[in-house]
C-alpha angles and dihedrals in degrees: 000000000000090000092058092052091057097048103039114082132165113238112200118228093249094051112119115186092204091057103033101029092200142019090249091057090046091054093040094239135121123233090241092052114197092000088072099052092120098035090123089062091048093254125129128178114238137169107258125192117206106249095206142003116288141179115233114238093213106047099013092230127139119259112197128226111263097035108139127223138180098243133185108237119206132173108234104170150327135266102202100305096337118098119235113220132197122209121203117192140159123241112250091217099050141356096275117126123218123212113200125177131195117245107202092175091065098025090241146102123254124208106226099181145341099046144030130231120253104232113225121175097173095130092058092043091052090051092049091050092049091049090051090050093050091047091052092047093050091050094049 
């Protein structure tokens, strides 16, 4: 049944494929609907998940890793052949806006403005503790 819904479309009697090219163009809509309001400016709205813990620059509150936002995605440059994107989103706790950019050189995200990253070095600390334990066990 789902397959039929995707393939069956109503073509109005005044639709001309040479003039309109597609049903979306005929109706004056975009396939992405309201997500593509600013497509002319190169901006598309996506669902963005916070890659790490941050502190909001406006209210100073903690925003956890994994919190999802509707973000405006914009291509701002290239790193060799990899595109660099910028994500602009509003804090869900206040009116502050975050600006986060991809960093393909370091396989990371960089906060440009509106927040600061919460530094967590727990992986390295856990490794140091386990090395100390093994060193103590080997001495004893």
